[in-house]
C-alpha positions in Angstrom: 25.3 48.4 -20.5 22.9 45.6 -19.0 24.4 43.7 -16.2 23.2 40.5 -14.6 24.7 39.3 -10.8 25.4 35.7 -10.9 26.8 35.5 -7.5 24.9 34.1 -4.3 25.1 36.6 -0.9 27.5 35.6 1.3 25.5 35.4 4.9 26.0 33.9 7.6 25.1 29.9 8.3 24.7 30.0 4.4 25.2 26.6 2.3 28.6 25.0 1.9 30.7 22.4 0.6 30.8 19.4 3.7 33.5 19.9 6.1 34.0 23.4 5.0 35.0 26.4 7.0 31.1 27.6 8.0 30.0 31.2 7.4 29.9 33.7 10.2 29.4 37.9 10.0 29.5 39.9 12.4 30.1 43.9 13.3 33.1 44.2 14.6 32.8 48.6 14.8 30.0 50.4 14.5 29.4 54.2 13.8 27.4 55.1 17.0 30.3 53.1 19.1 33.4 54.0 17.1 32.5 56.4 14.6 32.8 53.6 11.7 31.6 50.3 10.6 33.6 47.7 10.1 32.9 43.9 9.5 34.6 40.6 10.9 34.1 37.6 8.1 34.6 34.5 8.7 34.5 31.8 5.4 36.5 29.3 3.6 38.2 30.1 0.1 35.3 27.8 -1.3 32.2 30.4 0.0 29.3 30.8 -1.9 30.3 31.6 -5.7 33.9 31.5 -6.1 36.8 30.2 -8.0 38.7 27.4 -8.2 42.3 27.7 -8.5 44.7 24.9 -9.7 46.5 24.5 -6.2 42.9 23.3 -4.9 43.7 19.8 -6.0 47.1 20.0 -7.8 50.5 20.0 -5.4 52.4 22.8 -6.2 49.9 24.3 -8.7 48.6 28.2 -9.2 47.6 29.9 -6.3 44.4 32.7 -6.9 46.7 35.5 -7.1 49.0 33.7 -10.2 45.9 33.0 -12.6 46.2 35.1 -15.0 43.3 37.9 -15.3 42.7 38.1 -18.9 41.0 34.4 -18.8 38.7 35.1 -16.1 36.5 37.4 -17.9 35.9 37.5 -21.8 33.0 36.2 -24.2 31.3 33.7 -22.6 28.6 30.7 -24.0 26.2 29.3 -21.1 25.1 25.4 -22.2 21.8 24.8 -21.4 21.4 20.7 -19.4 18.0 20.2 -19.6 16.3 18.3 -16.8 19.0 16.9 -15.3 18.5 14.4 -12.3 19.6 13.7 -8.8 23.1 12.7 -9.1 23.0 12.0 -12.5 26.1 12.1 -15.1 26.5 14.7 -17.4 28.1 13.1 -20.4 29.8 15.0 -23.1 26.9 14.1 -25.9 24.4 15.5 -23.4 26.0 19.1 -24.3 28.0 18.7 -27.6 25.1 19.8 -29.3 26.0 23.7 -27.8 29.7 23.0 -28.5 29.9 24.0 -32.1 32.2 26.7 -33.2 33.8 27.2 -29.7 36.4 29.8 -30.1 39.7 29.3 -27.8 39.3 31.6 -24.8 35.7 31.5 -24.9 34.5 31.1 -20.8 31.7 28.5 -20.9 28.9 28.0 -18.4 26.9 25.1 -17.7 23.2 26.2 -16.3 21.5 23.2 -15.3 19.1 25.1 -13.0 19.8 23.3 -9.9 20.6 27.0 -8.3 17.6 27.2 -7.2 18.2 24.2 -4.7 20.7 26.3 -2.9 20.5 25.9 0.8 18.6 23.4 0.8 19.6 19.2 1.5 19.1 18.8 -2.5 21.3 20.6 -3.5 24.2 18.0 -2.0 22.8 15.6 -4.7 23.3 17.6 -7.7 24.6 16.3 -11.4 27.7 16.1 -12.4 29.9 16.1 -15.5 31.8 13.7 -16.5 35.7 14.4 -17.0 36.1 13.9 -20.9 33.8 17.2 -21.0 36.8 19.2 -19.2 39.0 17.3 -21.7 36.8 18.3 -24.5 36.7 22.0 -23.2 40.5 22.1 -22.6 41.1 20.8 -26.4 38.8 23.8 -27.0 41.1 26.2 -25.9 38.3 26.8 -23.2 40.6 27.8 -20.1 37.7 28.9 -17.7 34.9 26.9 -16.8 31.8 27.6 -14.4 28.3 25.8 -13.6 25.3 26.5 -11.4 26.0 23.9 -8.9 27.9 22.8 -5.9 30.7 20.8 -7.9 31.1 19.4 -11.2 32.3 16.1 -9.7 29.8 14.1 -7.3 29.6 15.7 -3.8 30.6 13.2 -1.3 27.3 12.6 1.6 28.0 14.7 4.9 29.7 12.7 7.2 31.5 10.6 4.5 35.0 9.6 4.8 38.3 9.1 2.7 39.6 10.6 0.3 37.1 12.8 -2.5 37.7 11.7 -5.9 37.5 14.6 -8.3 38.3 13.7 -12.0 36.9 16.3 -13.4 39.0 19.0 -11.2 41.9 16.9 -11.8 41.5 17.1 -15.7 40.8 20.8 -15.8 42.6 22.2 -12.6 45.3 20.0 -13.5 45.5 21.5 -17.1 46.0 24.8 -15.2 42.6 26.0 -15.8 39.9 27.1 -13.5 36.4 26.4 -12.6 33.8 28.4 -10.9 31.2 27.0 -8.8 27.8 28.0 -7.3 27.0 30.4 -10.0 23.0 31.6 -9.7 20.8 33.4 -11.8 22.0 32.0 -15.1 18.3 32.0 -16.7 18.5 35.8 -16.8 20.7 36.1 -19.4 18.7 36.2 -22.2 20.7 37.5 -24.8 23.3 36.0 -27.3 27.2 36.2 -26.6 27.2 37.5 -22.9 30.6 39.2 -21.8 31.3 37.4 -18.3 33.8 38.3 -15.3 34.3 36.7 -12.2 37.6 37.8 -10.4 39.1 36.4 -7.6 40.6 38.2 -4.2 44.3 38.5 -4.5 44.8 36.3 -1.8 48.8 34.9 -2.2 48.9 31.3 -2.5 45.3 30.4 -1.5 43.2 27.6 -3.4 40.5 29.8 -4.2 38.0 32.9 -3.8 34.4 33.9 -3.3 33.8 36.0 -6.6 31.5 38.7 -8.1 30.2 36.6 -11.1 28.4 38.9 -13.7 27.0 38.9 -17.4 27.1 41.7 -19.0 25.5 43.3 -22.8 28.1 45.4 -23.7 
């Protein structure tokens, strides 16, 4: 079996959504001093490659601990998006040609190549997906979607004020689906019909969780 890791490493100071908690890791105990090593982790629920549960944008929605595990693993289809522009809107017609025959339960992963910009200012200027894509995926029976960008919606510039508008989130999470953000290395999945898995920590009534996302050739 071949496996490809689709997750960014979690490291101190890594890039996060503007305003989210920063990431800080340190050793709280060491083998030399204590006989064992333990790390202290400070990070937000949307650190690195992570999963958004409905509770993220839907009041009273399901947290990560209530998502059915069987919807977070299974057959996947990787959808290429050719040369998206900074702040560019990816529309249904841009990806519709790769959606034919999409079976209910398929996990759809969008490959824009934007993960190469991770940890740079340009990563915040990512393309975004129009809400119609979320509506069409849900109608096809897709319940988990992922992308190699920070956000399927536009990310506000650092220092922006006011509420954030998240139409793709509202459609997809509002229907009880799950969104996986900050995927990477999708271009290393060179075979068709990969098996995909992205399981969150079982955090009680929490809106998101880092995941170890991976694609498998079974």
